MIVO-37112 format. One record per residue (C-alpha): x, y, z. Coordinates in nm, 4 decimals. Example, Ala and Ser with C-alpha at 12.3 -4.5 7.8 and 13.67 -1.06 7.14 Angstrom:
<nodes>
node east = 1.2300&north = -0.4500&up = 0.7800
node east = 1.3670&north = -0.1060&up = 0.7140
</nodes>
This chain:
<nodes>
node east = 2.2922&north = 4.1055&up = 6.7003
node east = 2.5185&north = 4.3165&up = 6.8851
node east = 2.2192&north = 4.6114&up = 6.9609
node east = 1.8643&north = 4.5239&up = 7.1263
node east = 1.6356&north = 4.6382&up = 6.8683
node east = 1.4280&north = 4.9534&up = 6.9610
node east = 1.1152&north = 4.8580&up = 7.2568
node east = 0.7761&north = 5.0283&up = 7.2429
node east = 0.6591&north = 5.1475&up = 7.5957
node east = 0.2791&north = 5.0285&up = 7.7140
node east = 0.1173&north = 4.7821&up = 7.7527
node east = 0.1731&north = 4.6181&up = 7.3900
node east = 0.5522&north = 4.6488&up = 7.4933
node east = 0.6999&north = 4.4935&up = 7.1255
node east = 1.0624&north = 4.4007&up = 7.0201
node east = 1.1446&north = 4.4322&up = 6.6438
node east = 1.2952&north = 4.1317&up = 6.4939
node east = 1.4581&north = 4.1010&up = 6.1826
node east = 1.4052&north = 3.7820&up = 5.9171
node east = 1.6832&north = 3.7175&up = 5.7205
node east = 1.5668&north = 3.5135&up = 5.4190
node east = 1.8274&north = 3.3427&up = 5.2269
node east = 1.8207&north = 2.9483&up = 5.0601
node east = 1.4638&north = 2.9996&up = 5.0920
node east = 1.4925&north = 2.9764&up = 5.4960
node east = 1.3280&north = 3.1651&up = 5.7165
node east = 1.5858&north = 3.2501&up = 5.9956
node east = 1.4284&north = 3.4999&up = 6.2383
node east = 1.7317&north = 3.6592&up = 6.4636
node east = 1.6913&north = 3.7808&up = 6.7871
node east = 1.8187&north = 4.0326&up = 7.0152
node east = 1.9783&north = 3.7045&up = 7.2178
node east = 2.0916&north = 3.6193&up = 6.8557
node east = 1.8890&north = 3.2771&up = 6.8697
node east = 1.8128&north = 3.1459&up = 6.5368
node east = 1.4789&north = 2.9376&up = 6.4323
node east = 1.4822&north = 2.8201&up = 6.1210
node east = 1.1432&north = 2.7443&up = 5.9383
node east = 1.1199&north = 2.5372&up = 5.6402
node east = 0.8329&north = 2.7031&up = 5.4637
node east = 0.9512&north = 2.9281&up = 5.2002
node east = 0.7981&north = 3.3279&up = 5.2546
node east = 0.5628&north = 3.3141&up = 4.9532
node east = 0.4761&north = 3.5726&up = 4.7443
node east = 0.0872&north = 3.5449&up = 4.9320
node east = 0.2287&north = 3.7859&up = 5.1775
node east = 0.3842&north = 4.0768&up = 4.9517
node east = 0.0441&north = 4.0380&up = 4.7557
node east = -0.1001&north = 4.1425&up = 5.0330
node east = 0.1343&north = 4.4515&up = 5.0899
node east = -0.0520&north = 4.7903&up = 5.0314
node east = 0.2281&north = 4.9375&up = 4.7857
node east = 0.4620&north = 4.6312&up = 4.5868
node east = 0.5634&north = 4.5493&up = 4.2279
node east = 0.6853&north = 4.1897&up = 4.0830
node east = 1.0671&north = 4.3660&up = 4.1425
node east = 0.9864&north = 4.2127&up = 4.4959
node east = 0.8667&north = 3.8605&up = 4.3834
node east = 1.0450&north = 3.5203&up = 4.4579
node east = 1.1295&north = 3.4713&up = 4.1069
node east = 1.2789&north = 3.7922&up = 4.1035
node east = 1.4775&north = 3.7728&up = 4.4533
node east = 1.6087&north = 3.3801&up = 4.2535
node east = 1.7158&north = 3.5814&up = 3.9934
node east = 1.8714&north = 3.8846&up = 4.2105
node east = 2.1063&north = 3.5869&up = 4.3877
node east = 2.1885&north = 3.4336&up = 4.0105
node east = 2.3598&north = 3.7143&up = 3.9366
node east = 2.4986&north = 3.8649&up = 4.2784
node east = 2.5541&north = 3.6571&up = 4.5697
node east = 2.4664&north = 3.9485&up = 4.7706
node east = 2.1607&north = 3.9706&up = 4.7480
node east = 1.8923&north = 3.9306&up = 5.0948
node east = 1.5976&north = 3.9414&up = 5.1463
node east = 1.4591&north = 4.0665&up = 5.5212
node east = 1.1479&north = 4.0683&up = 5.6881
node east = 1.0448&north = 4.3461&up = 5.9793
node east = 0.8436&north = 4.2411&up = 6.2425
node east = 0.7282&north = 4.2734&up = 6.5524
node east = 0.8295&north = 3.9561&up = 6.8019
node east = 0.5824&north = 3.6991&up = 6.7462
node east = 0.3747&north = 3.9688&up = 6.5712
node east = 0.3140&north = 4.0841&up = 6.1959
node east = 0.5182&north = 4.1536&up = 5.9516
node east = 0.6042&north = 4.5447&up = 5.9313
node east = 0.8338&north = 4.6080&up = 5.6535
node east = 1.0306&north = 4.4410&up = 5.3353
node east = 1.4101&north = 4.5121&up = 5.2242
node east = 1.5747&north = 4.3741&up = 4.9512
node east = 1.9318&north = 4.4560&up = 4.8916
node east = 2.2131&north = 4.3934&up = 4.6801
node east = 2.5793&north = 4.5157&up = 4.6734
node east = 2.6840&north = 4.6767&up = 4.3484
node east = 3.0088&north = 4.7749&up = 4.2432
node east = 3.0155&north = 5.1006&up = 4.1156
node east = 3.3312&north = 5.3493&up = 3.9195
node east = 3.3436&north = 5.5084&up = 4.2773
node east = 3.3142&north = 5.2237&up = 4.4480
node east = 3.0580&north = 4.9600&up = 4.6428
node east = 2.7195&north = 5.0623&up = 4.7577
node east = 2.4164&north = 4.9173&up = 4.8575
node east = 2.0720&north = 4.9208&up = 4.6550
node east = 1.7425&north = 4.8651&up = 4.8144
node east = 1.5197&north = 4.7806&up = 4.5287
node east = 1.1530&north = 4.8862&up = 4.5208
node east = 1.2410&north = 4.8658&up = 4.9271
node east = 1.1384&north = 4.9519&up = 5.2084
node east = 0.7846&north = 4.8002&up = 5.1337
node east = 0.5740&north = 4.8317&up = 5.4055
node east = 0.2649&north = 4.6149&up = 5.5345
node east = -0.1167&north = 4.6969&up = 5.6184
node east = 0.0286&north = 4.6445&up = 5.9536
node east = 0.3025&north = 4.9678&up = 5.9595
node east = 0.0926&north = 5.1495&up = 5.8243
node east = -0.1726&north = 5.1396&up = 6.0963
node east = 0.0616&north = 5.1852&up = 6.3562
node east = 0.0761&north = 5.5026&up = 6.5511
node east = 0.2843&north = 5.7503&up = 6.4012
node east = 0.6052&north = 5.7498&up = 6.6051
node east = 0.5872&north = 5.3710&up = 6.6026
node east = 0.6459&north = 5.3908&up = 6.2440
node east = 0.8963&north = 5.6038&up = 6.3177
node east = 1.0275&north = 5.3843&up = 6.5177
node east = 1.0864&north = 5.1112&up = 6.2422
node east = 1.2491&north = 5.3856&up = 6.0013
node east = 1.5199&north = 5.4258&up = 6.2690
node east = 1.5600&north = 5.0563&up = 6.2710
node east = 1.5830&north = 5.0011&up = 5.9350
node east = 1.7854&north = 5.2658&up = 5.8789
node east = 2.0098&north = 5.1891&up = 6.1252
node east = 2.0192&north = 4.8105&up = 5.9769
node east = 2.0994&north = 4.9047&up = 5.6682
node east = 2.4001&north = 5.1466&up = 5.7401
node east = 2.5639&north = 4.8136&up = 5.9933
node east = 2.5056&north = 4.6422&up = 5.6566
node east = 2.6544&north = 4.9536&up = 5.4074
node east = 2.9761&north = 4.9391&up = 5.6685
node east = 3.0548&north = 4.5430&up = 5.7019
node east = 3.0741&north = 4.6036&up = 5.3049
node east = 3.2712&north = 4.9098&up = 5.2904
node east = 2.9929&north = 5.0638&up = 5.0491
node east = 3.0538&north = 5.4450&up = 5.0345
node east = 2.6782&north = 5.4704&up = 5.0217
node east = 2.3332&north = 5.3190&up = 5.0549
node east = 2.0410&north = 5.3812&up = 4.8441
node east = 1.6387&north = 5.3247&up = 4.9255
node east = 1.3356&north = 5.2914&up = 4.7065
node east = 1.0602&north = 5.3743&up = 4.9566
node east = 0.7719&north = 5.1992&up = 4.8340
node east = 0.5553&north = 5.5138&up = 4.9938
node east = 0.3313&north = 5.7369&up = 4.7171
node east = 0.3650&north = 6.0945&up = 4.8120
node east = 0.0404&north = 6.1876&up = 4.9178
node east = -0.0982&north = 6.4093&up = 5.1878
node east = -0.1934&north = 6.1266&up = 5.4366
node east = 0.1864&north = 5.9938&up = 5.3962
node east = 0.3614&north = 6.3557&up = 5.4463
node east = 0.4173&north = 6.3717&up = 5.7986
node east = 0.5948&north = 6.0180&up = 5.7187
node east = 0.7882&north = 6.0988&up = 5.4276
node east = 0.8775&north = 6.4176&up = 5.6339
node east = 1.0553&north = 6.2301&up = 5.9070
node east = 1.2118&north = 5.9868&up = 5.6443
node east = 1.3742&north = 6.2817&up = 5.4911
node east = 1.5372&north = 6.4216&up = 5.7996
node east = 1.7250&north = 6.0623&up = 5.7804
node east = 1.8755&north = 6.0344&up = 5.4810
node east = 1.9313&north = 6.2601&up = 5.1469
node east = 1.7476&north = 6.2912&up = 4.8033
node east = 1.9371&north = 6.0424&up = 4.5750
node east = 2.0805&north = 6.3168&up = 4.2754
node east = 1.9583&north = 6.0957&up = 4.0206
node east = 1.6184&north = 6.1074&up = 3.8107
node east = 1.2864&north = 5.8869&up = 3.8937
node east = 1.4269&north = 5.5731&up = 3.7843
node east = 1.3168&north = 5.1999&up = 3.8486
node east = 0.9144&north = 5.3356&up = 3.8026
node east = 0.9207&north = 5.5125&up = 4.0549
node east = 0.6924&north = 5.7526&up = 3.9104
node east = 0.4829&north = 5.5346&up = 3.6841
node east = 0.0800&north = 5.5368&up = 3.5386
node east = -0.1519&north = 5.2969&up = 3.6571
node east = -0.5000&north = 5.2059&up = 3.5711
node east = -0.7713&north = 5.0960&up = 3.7279
node east = -0.9018&north = 4.8431&up = 3.5371
node east = -1.1436&north = 4.6649&up = 3.8081
node east = -1.4083&north = 4.9153&up = 3.5862
node east = -1.5927&north = 4.8630&up = 3.3020
node east = -1.4698&north = 4.8574&up = 2.9630
node east = -1.6770&north = 5.1837&up = 2.9142
node east = -1.5547&north = 5.3390&up = 3.1561
node east = -1.2523&north = 5.2495&up = 3.0991
node east = -1.2157&north = 5.4074&up = 2.7141
node east = -1.4413&north = 5.7281&up = 2.7983
node east = -1.1077&north = 5.8399&up = 3.0833
node east = -0.9114&north = 5.8550&up = 2.8232
node east = -0.8058&north = 6.0747&up = 2.5968
node east = -1.0100&north = 6.1238&up = 2.2648
node east = -0.7141&north = 6.1052&up = 2.0011
node east = -0.6357&north = 5.7634&up = 2.2011
node east = -0.9858&north = 5.6220&up = 2.2500
node east = -0.9718&north = 5.6989&up = 1.8384
node east = -0.6780&north = 5.5077&up = 1.7523
node east = -0.7955&north = 5.2453&up = 1.9761
node east = -1.1675&north = 5.1825&up = 1.7645
node east = -1.0240&north = 5.2943&up = 1.4384
node east = -0.7666&north = 4.9547&up = 1.4962
node east = -1.0323&north = 4.7070&up = 1.6198
node east = -1.1805&north = 4.7485&up = 1.3292
node east = -0.8545&north = 4.6713&up = 1.0771
node east = -0.8531&north = 4.3097&up = 0.9650
node east = -0.4651&north = 4.3517&up = 0.8715
node east = -0.3084&north = 4.4215&up = 1.1773
node east = -0.4282&north = 4.2340&up = 1.5514
node east = -0.2466&north = 4.1247&up = 1.8704
node east = -0.2285&north = 3.7841&up = 2.0050
node east = -0.0961&north = 3.7680&up = 2.4234
node east = 0.1652&north = 3.4246&up = 2.4035
node east = 0.3636&north = 3.2783&up = 2.6825
node east = 0.5764&north = 3.1306&up = 2.3867
node east = 0.9972&north = 3.2809&up = 2.4500
node east = 0.9642&north = 3.2267&up = 2.0751
node east = 0.9066&north = 3.5881&up = 2.0904
node east = 1.1506&north = 3.7417&up = 2.2832
node east = 1.3449&north = 3.6884&up = 1.9582
node east = 1.1276&north = 3.9247&up = 1.7760
node east = 1.1471&north = 4.1972&up = 2.0634
node east = 1.5105&north = 4.1597&up = 2.0330
node east = 1.4832&north = 4.2280&up = 1.6708
node east = 1.3058&north = 4.5300&up = 1.7562
node east = 1.4630&north = 4.6593&up = 2.0632
node east = 1.7944&north = 4.6509&up = 1.8991
node east = 1.6362&north = 4.8747&up = 1.6047
node east = 1.5167&north = 5.1736&up = 1.8328
node east = 1.8366&north = 5.0970&up = 1.9673
node east = 2.0273&north = 5.1779&up = 1.6587
node east = 1.7900&north = 5.4696&up = 1.5492
node east = 1.7842&north = 5.6628&up = 1.9242
node east = 2.1041&north = 5.6071&up = 1.9786
node east = 2.0696&north = 5.5067&up = 2.3607
node east = 2.2426&north = 5.2674&up = 2.5468
node east = 2.0696&north = 4.9567&up = 2.7228
node east = 2.1209&north = 4.6045&up = 2.9060
node east = 2.2887&north = 4.3893&up = 2.7403
node east = 2.0464&north = 4.1352&up = 2.5082
node east = 2.1553&north = 3.8545&up = 2.7327
node east = 2.1162&north = 4.0412&up = 3.0921
node east = 1.8141&north = 4.0984&up = 2.9677
node east = 1.7223&north = 3.7438&up = 2.8545
node east = 1.7854&north = 3.6027&up = 3.1806
node east = 1.5816&north = 3.8769&up = 3.3743
node east = 1.2600&north = 3.7715&up = 3.1542
node east = 1.3583&north = 3.3695&up = 3.2125
node east = 1.3385&north = 3.3930&up = 3.5724
node east = 0.9334&north = 3.5168&up = 3.5217
node east = 0.9152&north = 3.3030&up = 3.1938
node east = 0.7447&north = 3.0244&up = 3.4410
node east = 0.4199&north = 3.1921&up = 3.4867
node east = 0.4608&north = 3.5754&up = 3.5213
node east = 0.5273&north = 3.6796&up = 3.1733
node east = 0.2951&north = 3.7878&up = 2.8749
node east = 0.4014&north = 3.8307&up = 2.5161
node east = 0.1289&north = 4.0554&up = 2.3553
node east = 0.2840&north = 4.0134&up = 1.9866
node east = 0.1253&north = 4.2912&up = 1.6790
node east = 0.1161&north = 4.1579&up = 1.3492
node east = 0.0791&north = 4.3249&up = 1.0154
node east = -0.0618&north = 4.0842&up = 0.7602
node east = 0.0644&north = 3.7495&up = 0.9897
node east = 0.3622&north = 3.8973&up = 1.0287
node east = 0.5029&north = 4.0129&up = 1.4475
node east = 0.5673&north = 4.4022&up = 1.3886
node east = 0.5949&north = 4.4648&up = 1.7536
node east = 0.6065&north = 4.3052&up = 2.1089
node east = 0.5511&north = 4.3598&up = 2.4599
node east = 0.6788&north = 4.2076&up = 2.7949
node east = 0.4414&north = 4.2081&up = 3.0070
node east = 0.4634&north = 4.1038&up = 3.3912
node east = 0.1906&north = 3.9568&up = 3.6304
node east = 0.2063&north = 3.9789&up = 3.9889
node east = -0.0626&north = 3.9792&up = 4.2121
node east = -0.2926&north = 4.2641&up = 4.1643
node east = -0.0794&north = 4.4446&up = 3.9337
node east = 0.0035&north = 4.3657&up = 3.5029
node east = 0.3024&north = 4.5463&up = 3.3855
node east = 0.4185&north = 4.6725&up = 3.0876
node east = 0.7957&north = 4.5747&up = 3.1749
node east = 0.9595&north = 4.6166&up = 2.8163
node east = 0.8219&north = 4.7431&up = 2.4288
node east = 0.9776&north = 4.7334&up = 2.1232
node east = 0.7627&north = 4.8098&up = 1.7945
node east = 0.9671&north = 4.7612&up = 1.4229
node east = 1.1118&north = 5.0727&up = 1.3155
node east = 0.9747&north = 5.0813&up = 0.9201
node east = 0.6178&north = 4.9907&up = 1.1034
node east = 0.6672&north = 5.3187&up = 1.2906
node east = 0.7542&north = 5.5293&up = 0.9699
node east = 0.4295&north = 5.3920&up = 0.7776
node east = 0.2115&north = 5.5392&up = 1.1526
node east = 0.0881&north = 5.2073&up = 1.2265
node east = 0.0033&north = 5.2715&up = 1.5975
node east = 0.0302&north = 4.9709&up = 1.6714
node east = 0.1158&north = 5.0148&up = 2.0463
node east = -0.2653&north = 5.1245&up = 2.1023
node east = -0.4140&north = 4.7826&up = 2.0392
node east = -0.0724&north = 4.6504&up = 2.2135
node east = -0.2584&north = 4.8093&up = 2.4877
node east = -0.5687&north = 4.7607&up = 2.4628
node east = -0.5621&north = 4.3534&up = 2.4222
node east = -0.3160&north = 4.3727&up = 2.7033
node east = -0.5963&north = 4.5325&up = 2.9395
node east = -0.8157&north = 4.2784&up = 2.8839
node east = -0.5834&north = 4.0033&up = 2.9008
node east = -0.5101&north = 4.1713&up = 3.2479
node east = -0.8687&north = 4.1982&up = 3.3466
node east = -0.9329&north = 3.7853&up = 3.2527
node east = -0.6789&north = 3.7197&up = 3.4673
node east = -0.8511&north = 3.8895&up = 3.7747
node east = -0.5798&north = 4.1990&up = 3.8077
node east = -0.6771&north = 4.5177&up = 3.8941
node east = -0.4369&north = 4.7674&up = 3.8430
node east = -0.2494&north = 4.7826&up = 3.4886
node east = 0.1045&north = 4.9663&up = 3.5414
node east = 0.2524&north = 5.0971&up = 3.2633
node east = 0.5374&north = 5.0606&up = 3.4601
node east = 0.7700&north = 5.4128&up = 3.4060
node east = 0.8847&north = 5.6449&up = 3.1576
node east = 0.6653&north = 5.9286&up = 3.3209
node east = 0.7369&north = 6.3132&up = 3.4308
node east = 0.6183&north = 6.4851&up = 3.7862
node east = 0.2189&north = 6.6124&up = 3.7944
node east = 0.3724&north = 6.9981&up = 3.8231
node east = 0.7175&north = 6.8945&up = 3.6038
node east = 0.6653&north = 7.1787&up = 3.3397
node east = 1.0282&north = 7.1289&up = 3.1457
node east = 1.0462&north = 6.9851&up = 2.8672
node east = 1.2957&north = 6.6343&up = 2.8925
node east = 1.3200&north = 6.3046&up = 2.7137
node east = 0.9887&north = 6.1951&up = 2.8654
node east = 0.8121&north = 6.4371&up = 2.7335
node east = 0.6338&north = 6.1902&up = 2.4257
node east = 0.6290&north = 5.8952&up = 2.6475
node east = 0.4808&north = 6.0624&up = 2.8999
node east = 0.2134&north = 6.2409&up = 2.6834
node east = 0.1685&north = 5.8585&up = 2.5415
node east = 0.1185&north = 5.7559&up = 2.8905
node east = -0.1115&north = 5.9464&up = 3.0069
node east = -0.3346&north = 5.9448&up = 2.7074
node east = -0.4991&north = 5.6227&up = 2.8528
node east = -0.6338&north = 5.7314&up = 3.1415
node east = -0.5701&north = 5.6522&up = 3.5005
node east = -0.3609&north = 5.7944&up = 3.7333
node east = 0.0193&north = 5.9133&up = 3.7917
node east = 0.1997&north = 5.7086&up = 4.0961
node east = 0.4484&north = 5.9365&up = 4.2309
node east = 0.6576&north = 5.7264&up = 4.5083
node east = 0.8897&north = 5.9454&up = 4.6804
node east = 1.2283&north = 6.0767&up = 4.5833
node east = 1.4904&north = 5.7968&up = 4.6113
node east = 1.7260&north = 5.8275&up = 4.9463
node east = 2.0735&north = 5.7833&up = 5.0456
node east = 2.1997&north = 5.7561&up = 5.3232
node east = 2.6027&north = 5.8701&up = 5.2939
node east = 2.7812&north = 5.6383&up = 5.4740
node east = 3.1702&north = 5.7478&up = 5.3880
node east = 3.2855&north = 6.1024&up = 5.2744
node east = 3.3595&north = 5.9975&up = 4.8923
node east = 2.9568&north = 6.0708&up = 4.8946
node east = 2.9493&north = 6.3461&up = 4.8654
node east = 3.2317&north = 6.4055&up = 4.5896
node east = 2.9756&north = 6.1441&up = 4.4234
node east = 2.7005&north = 6.3553&up = 4.4961
node east = 2.8200&north = 6.6472&up = 4.2821
node east = 2.9418&north = 6.4050&up = 3.9971
node east = 2.6190&north = 6.2759&up = 3.9874
node east = 2.3938&north = 6.5930&up = 3.9688
node east = 2.6169&north = 6.6974&up = 3.7067
node east = 2.5757&north = 6.4224&up = 3.4807
node east = 2.1919&north = 6.3972&up = 3.5720
node east = 2.1383&north = 6.7928&up = 3.4140
node east = 2.3967&north = 6.6654&up = 3.1606
node east = 2.1967&north = 6.3612&up = 3.0471
node east = 1.9001&north = 6.6357&up = 2.9659
node east = 1.7085&north = 6.4166&up = 3.3071
node east = 1.5553&north = 6.6036&up = 3.6211
node east = 1.6403&north = 6.6066&up = 3.9955
node east = 1.3786&north = 6.8098&up = 4.1133
node east = 1.0962&north = 6.5464&up = 4.1764
</nodes>
């Protein structure tokens, strides 16, 4: 790096370093540009010790990112000869306005970062911003977008306020499960049921007594075919755009070896619904879901049983949190949106709404300000919200 990283004064003077993780090698790049390669790859255990993370930061996902985009990089920020403080995972993406740099579910931070004093946390944020701006500028991007894994909680308010002085709220809705419903499943089944909405609890109990409907949880990829059958039915019915089937298959394929589970609902022996759940560390996430539209018309309500059996599977796997993966409105947002139905459905299962800070943009060129106006108009026109 051409410029020296920021130093922290005092008895424990520290130099921040950048680690680029590519081709499964960890390269420590110091201010003297001395490279030390470590053959042992960074594994998921490091990320699993972060307070906040998701399967989008897993090794499997990183490999997938590299398959579809050769600009993908994973970067660790750490104290020299000390612990990792933060993770960046980014790629360069082309859009109608040009190239932009996207950090998916990053920066994410270790417990060591959150234990730092406020001024030192701010130094790390400045370092990350400088690094991202350099990468974005070098790759001729008009913006850099960061999805900070920092919840909007009172204890993080000063940190979030500082971050927002160095960047702008992105003119988009809460994508990538930045607002999500999470359930602490370390509790007993009785407590989990008691925390649900009464109508949700009643639906689960009724379905458990029915003999015509059942749920099987499998890791057999054959159920992807049923998922896409139902998914395409819903897409045509609701008239919405989605990633091509080939793209979703490739993405799910990167998790198949050990992370993906298919909860499948059967009615009289025939599949009528498939969820795609991903287990990573303490999380069990309901990533994608599709139901036979004909069963919906018959008011089968298979989703309640799919949820309950998935929750029990997650408990058996030793997970701590069931993540219903996005589709949520902010707690204090009272206006009607496209998310109202799914928002109400997910809240019925209990738990808490985890609200990460607003996605942040760092403008790189003046073109960003034209994009900003366009994106705000487009988001509102599509019926989504900007204030979150």
